[in-house]
N, C-alpha and C positions, 0 to 999 in steps of 0.2 A: 460411683466415682467418689474419690476422696476429697474432702474439704481442706483448703489450705488454712492453717492457723494464722490469725491476725490478732492485733491488740483489741481487746474487748473491754468496754466499760459497762459495769453493772449498776443498775439503780433499783432499789426496792420499791415495789408497788404494793400498797396496803389495800385490802378489801374490808368492808364491814363484816362483822361476824356472821350476820344473817346470810350473806352471799354463800358462805360455806355450806349452807343447808339447801341451796337451790337444786343441786343434782338430785338429792333425795326427793325433793318436792316434785320435780319434773317427772321422776320415775313413778311417783304415786299418781300423778295426774294421768300419765299414759296408761297406767294399769286400769283406770276407770273407763277408758275409752269414751271420753265425753264427745258431745257434738262440737262442730267447729266453733259455734258461738260460745260454748262453755270454755273451749280451749283458749279463745281470745281473752277471756276474763283473766285466766292465769298468765297469759302472755303479757297483758298490760301490767299485772302485778309484778311480774319478773322484770319488765322494763323499768318500772319505777324503782325496784330494789337495786338494779344495776347502776342506778345513779350514784350509789355509794362508792363506785369505782373511782379511786383517786391516784394521782401520781405526785411524787414529792416535788417535781419541778417540770416546767414546760420545756420542750426541746426546741432549740433554735432551728429555723429553716431558711433556706436561700431561695429555692424555686418551689415547684409543686411538691406536695406530699400526697402519696397514694396509699390508701388502705387496701391491703391484699388479704382476703379471707378465702377459705376453701373448706369443702367437706363439712358443711353445717349439718347435713343429715337431719334436717327439720328440728334441730335442737332449739328449744325455747330460750334457754340461757345463752347459747351461742349466738343466736340471732339478736337477742337483747343487748348483749355485750358488744357485738359488731355495730349495732345501731348507735350505742353511746360513743364508740370510737369514731364512727362516721360523722357524728355531730361535733367532733372536735374536743372531746374531753381530755385527750392527752396532747394533741397538737392539731392545728387547723388542717383539715383534710379537703383536698381539691377533687379527688376522684376515688371511687371504690371499685376494685376489681374483684370479681367472684369467680374462682377457678373451678367451678363445677361441684357436683354432688350437693346442690342446695337441698334436695329432698333425699329420702331414703328409699321410698317406693315409687317415685316418679309420678305422684298424684297431683292433681290440680289443688286439692285441699292443703297439702303440705306447702306447696309453693305460695299459696295465698297467705298462709300463716306467717311464713318468713317475710314475704313482701310487706305485710301490714306492719311489721316491726321495723324493717330496714328501709323501706322506700318512703321516707318522711318527706312531706312537702317542704320545699326550700332546702333540702339536703343536697350533697354533692351528687354528680351523675353516677349511675350504677351500670357497669359493664359486666356481663356474665357470659360464660361459655358452659355448655352442658357437660356433665360427667356421666360415667357409666351407670350411676344410680338415678339419674334424671330421666324423664320421659317427655314425649311430645306434648302431652297435656300440661306438664309442669312448666316447660319452657315457654309455651304459648301464654300461660297465666302470668309468668314473670314479665314477658314482653308487654302484655296488656296493663300490667301494674306500673310500667314506666322503666323497666330495665332495658338496656340496649344490648342486643345480641350481635356482636360484630363477626358474623360467620363468614370466614374467608374474605374479609375486607378490612381495610384500615380506617379507623375513625379517630378523630382528635377530640378529646374531652379533658377538661381540667388542665389544659396546657400540655398534655402528653399524647403522643400518637401510639395507638394500640391496634395490633392485628390479632384477631381471634380465630380459634379453631376448636370446635367442640370435640369431645371424645367420639370415636366412630360409633359407639353404642348409645349415644346420648338420646336418640329417638327410637331405640330398640327396646323390646321387653326384656332382653338379656341384660344381666348385670355383671357377669364375670368378665374381666378384661380379656380382650382377644389380642394376643401378641402379633398375630399375622395381620390383622386389620390396623393395628397401631403402626407396624413397620411399613405397611403400604401407604398410610397417610403421611408418615414421616418422609417418605420418598417424594410424594406429591408436593408437599410443602416446600421441600428443598429445590425441586425442579423449577419453581417459579419465584425463588427468593433472590433478591428482595422484591416484594410486590409494590405496586404503585402506592404512593403515600409515604414511603420511607419510614416505616414504623420504628419506634424506639423500644417498644415492648411487644413480645409475642406472648399472648395469653392462651394457655392450654390447660387441660385437666391433668393429663399424665405426661411427665417429662419425656417419655418415649416418643410422643408425637413430634417433639422438636429435635430428636436426636441428630438428624442430618443437617438441619438448619444450624444447630449449634456448631457442628464440625465445620460447616461452610463458613460461617461468620468468624470462627476462630482462625481458620486458614487465611482469611482475607484481612484479619485485624479489624473487623467492623464492630463497633460497640453495639451490644444488644443485651436487653434484659429479658429473660425467659421466666414468666410467672406461672406457677403450677401448684398442684396439690396432690391428691390421690392416695399417697402412701401414709398419710397421717403423721409424718415426721417433719417438723419445721427445720429448715436448713438454708444456708447460704453457701453456694459453691461457685468458685471462680474457674473459668476455663479460658485463659487468655483475655481477649476483649469481651468475653461473654460472662454475664453474671446470672446464675440460675437461683431464683428465690422460690422456696417452697413454703407455703403458709401453714403446712401441717393440717390441723383440723380444728376449726372454730367450734365445731359441735362435739368435741371430745369423743370422736368416733361414733357418736350417735347413741341412742337409747339401748341398742342391742349390746353394745360393749358394757353398759351398766348392768344389764340383765345377766351377762355372762360373768360378772364380777371382775371386769377388766377396765377399771376407771382410768381415763386418760386426761391429760391436760387440755384445756381450751387454748388454742394458739391463734395468733394473727401477726401480721407484719405491717409496719409502716415503711414505705419506700420514699426516701428523701432525695429529690433530684436537684441538680444545680440550676442556676439561672442561665439565661441565654437561649438563642434559637434552637440549638442542638442540645437536648436534655441529656445529661449524663447522671447516672445513679451515683450519689455521693456516700450514702450510708443506709443501712437497714436496721430498724429497731424490731426485734422479735419479742413479742409479748406472750407470756405463758402463765395461765392461771391454773393452779393445781388445787384439788380439794383440800380444804383445811384453812382457807382464807388468806393465803399468801400467794404472791406471784412474782415473777422477775421480768425485767425489761433489759434485754441485751442489745447494746448499740454497737454495730459493727461497721467501721469505715470501709469504703470501697475506693481503692486507689485507681489511678489510670484515667 
């Protein structure tokens, strides 16, 4: 689907020089295949280094601000960067949404590593749905670590009502997306939409899960935000009353991409909602860190 061009304000975001070396460091760490305890030592070091992340100015907010991340694929730097954003380095954050693929192999160990970086005491609530790279062991570990899995239910956290649906393969050993299963789930979601709780956000891993809900909400003129990931391409797409926000990949497509010589940017989004009892999305800030020590913050207003 094509994205409609709107006015965009760009703000430079500077990183410390050391941060540019983190992808290479993480690759070296993975090559050693350390124990989880050793992995945590590097994770703590990377978390401390990510503190150098700075923005030239704070962003004004009216209502809740939601951090949307996806496709971490167990990336140490991605999890550390997401943790800094969740703690309010760029703007105060009321809620964190994770749109799946927290892990790469679906293991409990990967999930625990990410959770120990991201699930800080006193931080904002964390809502997650499973992606096709996650597994039952990983999702259970995230729940035990304090993440909320709103599976086919509406929950309110941070002043925003969210309905979640994991990828059909989230608890399966298979990892290749199944179009038939995605289409079947899309029909199921639309058949009972809107669900009890009147959600303002539909959190899925793959936008194809929401295909029929998007069409239904658009026909009815009902405001809805669909938050997703999966394809590793950050985007903001307007479909009438519906806004689709894709966080891209906070994990820069994972260590496999680095091993293949396909470096990607680490991306995340801040969703800024308006005040009042019925939350409307007002603007989206898409953050992108590219190897080399520079990144961009693209602020896109959402009308209507």
